BAVO-599880 format. One record per atom (N, C-alpha, C): atom name; residue number from 1; x, y, z; chain; residue in one letter. Coordinates in steps of 0.05 Angstrom, whole numbers, plus 5000, padded with zeros to 4 digits. Layout:
REM residues N
CA / NUM / X / Y / Z / A / A
...
//
This chain:
REM residues 73
N / 1 / 3214 / 4370 / 2259 / A / M
CA / 1 / 3193 / 4350 / 2263 / A / M
C / 1 / 3199 / 4324 / 2248 / A / M
N / 2 / 3208 / 4326 / 2223 / A / A
CA / 2 / 3214 / 4302 / 2207 / A / A
C / 2 / 3236 / 4285 / 2220 / A / A
N / 3 / 3256 / 4299 / 2231 / A / K
CA / 3 / 3278 / 4284 / 2244 / A / K
C / 3 / 3267 / 4268 / 2268 / A / K
N / 4 / 3249 / 4280 / 2283 / A / K
CA / 4 / 3236 / 4266 / 2305 / A / K
C / 4 / 3220 / 4242 / 2296 / A / K
N / 5 / 3207 / 4245 / 2273 / A / N
CA / 5 / 3191 / 4222 / 2262 / A / N
C / 5 / 3210 / 4199 / 2254 / A / N
N / 6 / 3232 / 4205 / 2242 / A / V
CA / 6 / 3251 / 4184 / 2235 / A / V
C / 6 / 3262 / 4171 / 2260 / A / V
N / 7 / 3269 / 4187 / 2280 / A / E
CA / 7 / 3280 / 4176 / 2305 / A / E
C / 7 / 3259 / 4158 / 2318 / A / E
N / 8 / 3234 / 4166 / 2319 / A / E
CA / 8 / 3213 / 4150 / 2331 / A / E
C / 8 / 3210 / 4123 / 2316 / A / E
N / 9 / 3212 / 4124 / 2290 / A / F
CA / 9 / 3211 / 4100 / 2273 / A / F
C / 9 / 3234 / 4081 / 2280 / A / F
N / 10 / 3258 / 4092 / 2281 / A / L
CA / 10 / 3282 / 4075 / 2287 / A / L
C / 10 / 3281 / 4063 / 2315 / A / L
N / 11 / 3270 / 4078 / 2334 / A / I
CA / 11 / 3266 / 4068 / 2361 / A / I
C / 11 / 3245 / 4046 / 2361 / A / I
N / 12 / 3223 / 4050 / 2347 / A / A
CA / 12 / 3201 / 4030 / 2346 / A / A
C / 12 / 3212 / 4004 / 2335 / A / A
N / 13 / 3229 / 4006 / 2314 / A / G
CA / 13 / 3241 / 3982 / 2302 / A / G
C / 13 / 3261 / 3969 / 2322 / A / G
N / 14 / 3274 / 3985 / 2337 / A / G
CA / 14 / 3293 / 3974 / 2357 / A / G
C / 14 / 3278 / 3958 / 2379 / A / G
N / 15 / 3254 / 3965 / 2384 / A / E
CA / 15 / 3238 / 3953 / 2405 / A / E
C / 15 / 3221 / 3929 / 2395 / A / E
N / 16 / 3220 / 3925 / 2369 / A / S
CA / 16 / 3202 / 3905 / 2358 / A / S
C / 16 / 3216 / 3887 / 2338 / A / S
N / 17 / 3221 / 3862 / 2345 / A / Q
CA / 17 / 3234 / 3843 / 2327 / A / Q
C / 17 / 3216 / 3839 / 2302 / A / Q
N / 18 / 3190 / 3838 / 2306 / A / E
CA / 18 / 3172 / 3835 / 2283 / A / E
C / 18 / 3174 / 3857 / 2263 / A / E
N / 19 / 3176 / 3882 / 2273 / A / M
CA / 19 / 3179 / 3905 / 2256 / A / M
C / 19 / 3206 / 3904 / 2241 / A / M
N / 20 / 3227 / 3897 / 2255 / A / R
CA / 20 / 3254 / 3895 / 2243 / A / R
C / 20 / 3253 / 3874 / 2220 / A / R
N / 21 / 3242 / 3851 / 2226 / A / N
CA / 21 / 3240 / 3830 / 2206 / A / N
C / 21 / 3225 / 3840 / 2181 / A / N
N / 22 / 3203 / 3853 / 2185 / A / R
CA / 22 / 3186 / 3863 / 2163 / A / R
C / 22 / 3201 / 3883 / 2146 / A / R
N / 23 / 3214 / 3903 / 2159 / A / Y
CA / 23 / 3227 / 3924 / 2144 / A / Y
C / 23 / 3254 / 3914 / 2132 / A / Y
N / 24 / 3268 / 3896 / 2146 / A / D
CA / 24 / 3293 / 3886 / 2135 / A / D
C / 24 / 3289 / 3871 / 2109 / A / D
N / 25 / 3265 / 3861 / 2105 / A / A
CA / 25 / 3258 / 3846 / 2080 / A / A
C / 25 / 3253 / 3865 / 2056 / A / A
N / 26 / 3250 / 3891 / 2062 / A / I
CA / 26 / 3245 / 3910 / 2040 / A / I
C / 26 / 3271 / 3921 / 2031 / A / I
N / 27 / 3278 / 3917 / 2006 / A / R
CA / 27 / 3304 / 3924 / 1995 / A / R
C / 27 / 3306 / 3953 / 1987 / A / R
N / 28 / 3290 / 3963 / 1968 / A / P
CA / 28 / 3295 / 3991 / 1959 / A / P
C / 28 / 3285 / 4011 / 1979 / A / P
N / 29 / 3300 / 4033 / 1982 / A / M
CA / 29 / 3294 / 4053 / 2002 / A / M
C / 29 / 3267 / 4066 / 1997 / A / M
N / 30 / 3259 / 4071 / 1972 / A / D
CA / 30 / 3234 / 4084 / 1967 / A / D
C / 30 / 3210 / 4066 / 1976 / A / D
N / 31 / 3212 / 4040 / 1973 / A / E
CA / 31 / 3191 / 4022 / 1982 / A / E
C / 31 / 3191 / 4021 / 2013 / A / E
N / 32 / 3215 / 4021 / 2025 / A / F
CA / 32 / 3219 / 4021 / 2054 / A / F
C / 32 / 3205 / 4045 / 2066 / A / F
N / 33 / 3210 / 4069 / 2055 / A / V
CA / 33 / 3198 / 4094 / 2065 / A / V
C / 33 / 3168 / 4095 / 2060 / A / V
N / 34 / 3159 / 4086 / 2036 / A / S
CA / 34 / 3130 / 4087 / 2031 / A / S
C / 34 / 3115 / 4068 / 2050 / A / S
N / 35 / 3127 / 4046 / 2057 / A / T
CA / 35 / 3115 / 4028 / 2076 / A / T
C / 35 / 3114 / 4041 / 2104 / A / T
N / 36 / 3135 / 4054 / 2112 / A / A
CA / 36 / 3136 / 4068 / 2138 / A / A
C / 36 / 3114 / 4090 / 2138 / A / A
N / 37 / 3112 / 4105 / 2117 / A / V
CA / 37 / 3092 / 4126 / 2116 / A / V
C / 37 / 3064 / 4114 / 2118 / A / V
N / 38 / 3059 / 4091 / 2104 / A / A
CA / 38 / 3033 / 4078 / 2105 / A / A
C / 38 / 3027 / 4068 / 2134 / A / A
N / 39 / 3049 / 4062 / 2149 / A / D
CA / 39 / 3046 / 4053 / 2176 / A / D
C / 39 / 3044 / 4076 / 2196 / A / D
N / 40 / 3043 / 4101 / 2186 / A / G
CA / 40 / 3039 / 4123 / 2204 / A / G
C / 40 / 3064 / 4140 / 2211 / A / G
N / 41 / 3086 / 4133 / 2199 / A / F
CA / 41 / 3111 / 4149 / 2205 / A / F
C / 41 / 3115 / 4168 / 2181 / A / F
N / 42 / 3115 / 4194 / 2187 / A / D
CA / 42 / 3115 / 4214 / 2166 / A / D
C / 42 / 3144 / 4225 / 2162 / A / D
N / 43 / 3158 / 4214 / 2142 / A / F
CA / 43 / 3184 / 4224 / 2134 / A / F
C / 43 / 3190 / 4216 / 2106 / A / F
N / 44 / 3210 / 4229 / 2094 / A / T
CA / 44 / 3219 / 4223 / 2067 / A / T
C / 44 / 3245 / 4207 / 2067 / A / T
N / 45 / 3252 / 4197 / 2043 / A / A
CA / 45 / 3277 / 4182 / 2041 / A / A
C / 45 / 3301 / 4200 / 2047 / A / A
N / 46 / 3299 / 4225 / 2039 / A / E
CA / 46 / 3321 / 4245 / 2044 / A / E
C / 46 / 3324 / 4249 / 2074 / A / E
N / 47 / 3301 / 4251 / 2088 / A / E
CA / 47 / 3302 / 4255 / 2117 / A / E
C / 47 / 3313 / 4231 / 2131 / A / E
N / 48 / 3306 / 4207 / 2122 / A / L
CA / 48 / 3317 / 4182 / 2134 / A / L
C / 48 / 3347 / 4181 / 2129 / A / L
N / 49 / 3356 / 4187 / 2104 / A / E
CA / 49 / 3385 / 4187 / 2098 / A / E
C / 49 / 3400 / 4207 / 2116 / A / E
N / 50 / 3388 / 4231 / 2120 / A / A
CA / 50 / 3402 / 4251 / 2137 / A / A
C / 50 / 3405 / 4241 / 2165 / A / A
N / 51 / 3385 / 4229 / 2177 / A / V
CA / 51 / 3387 / 4219 / 2204 / A / V
C / 51 / 3407 / 4196 / 2206 / A / V
N / 52 / 3407 / 4178 / 2186 / A / L
CA / 52 / 3426 / 4156 / 2186 / A / L
C / 52 / 3454 / 4166 / 2183 / A / L
N / 53 / 3458 / 4186 / 2166 / A / K
CA / 53 / 3485 / 4197 / 2163 / A / K
C / 53 / 3495 / 4210 / 2189 / A / K
N / 54 / 3477 / 4226 / 2201 / A / E
CA / 54 / 3484 / 4239 / 2226 / A / E
C / 54 / 3491 / 4220 / 2248 / A / E
N / 55 / 3477 / 4197 / 2249 / A / S
CA / 55 / 3482 / 4177 / 2270 / A / S
C / 55 / 3505 / 4157 / 2263 / A / S
N / 56 / 3514 / 4159 / 2237 / A / G
CA / 56 / 3535 / 4141 / 2229 / A / G
C / 56 / 3525 / 4113 / 2221 / A / G
N / 57 / 3499 / 4110 / 2217 / A / D
CA / 57 / 3487 / 4085 / 2209 / A / D
C / 57 / 3485 / 4083 / 2178 / A / D
N / 58 / 3483 / 4059 / 2168 / A / S
CA / 58 / 3480 / 4054 / 2139 / A / S
C / 58 / 3455 / 4038 / 2133 / A / S
N / 59 / 3442 / 4045 / 2112 / A / F
CA / 59 / 3418 / 4031 / 2103 / A / F
C / 59 / 3424 / 4003 / 2092 / A / F
N / 60 / 3449 / 3998 / 2086 / A / D
CA / 60 / 3457 / 3973 / 2073 / A / D
C / 60 / 3449 / 3949 / 2090 / A / D
N / 61 / 3443 / 3927 / 2076 / A / L
CA / 61 / 3437 / 3901 / 2090 / A / L
C / 61 / 3463 / 3887 / 2095 / A / L
N / 62 / 3465 / 3874 / 2118 / A / I
CA / 62 / 3490 / 3860 / 2126 / A / I
C / 62 / 3483 / 3832 / 2135 / A / I
N / 63 / 3499 / 3812 / 2128 / A / G
CA / 63 / 3496 / 3785 / 2139 / A / G
C / 63 / 3477 / 3767 / 2124 / A / G
N / 64 / 3474 / 3743 / 2135 / A / N
CA / 64 / 3456 / 3723 / 2124 / A / N
C / 64 / 3442 / 3709 / 2147 / A / N
N / 65 / 3417 / 3714 / 2152 / A / P
CA / 65 / 3399 / 3730 / 2135 / A / P
C / 65 / 3406 / 3760 / 2137 / A / P
N / 66 / 3400 / 3774 / 2116 / A / A
CA / 66 / 3407 / 3802 / 2114 / A / A
C / 66 / 3391 / 3819 / 2135 / A / A
N / 67 / 3405 / 3836 / 2149 / A / K
CA / 67 / 3393 / 3854 / 2169 / A / K
C / 67 / 3405 / 3882 / 2165 / A / K
N / 68 / 3390 / 3901 / 2173 / A / R
CA / 68 / 3400 / 3929 / 2174 / A / R
C / 68 / 3409 / 3935 / 2202 / A / R
N / 69 / 3430 / 3950 / 2205 / A / Q
CA / 69 / 3440 / 3959 / 2231 / A / Q
C / 69 / 3432 / 3987 / 2238 / A / Q
N / 70 / 3407 / 3994 / 2230 / A / I
CA / 70 / 3397 / 4021 / 2234 / A / I
C / 70 / 3379 / 4024 / 2259 / A / I
N / 71 / 3371 / 4002 / 2270 / A / W
CA / 71 / 3350 / 4003 / 2291 / A / W
C / 71 / 3362 / 4012 / 2318 / A / W
N / 72 / 3348 / 4031 / 2331 / A / W
CA / 72 / 3358 / 4042 / 2356 / A / W
C / 72 / 3344 / 4029 / 2380 / A / W
N / 73 / 3358 / 4025 / 2401 / A / K
CA / 73 / 3346 / 4013 / 2425 / A / K
C / 73 / 3348 / 4033 / 2448 / A / K
//
């Protein structure tokens, strides 16, 4: 179930530029995850890391302005 929650979050971000902008501005993973949980997505940092590892994505910010390449479309 947690994997599904992470996947739904990544898809929602892929569909919403506003969401991507908001979350890309959050640097530490613990704050990123706590914001997602407050927004109704139920998962932990460990669960997010596991899904990102499985998909070959990285939480790191890239570019200027900094963006994450984690969002699914």
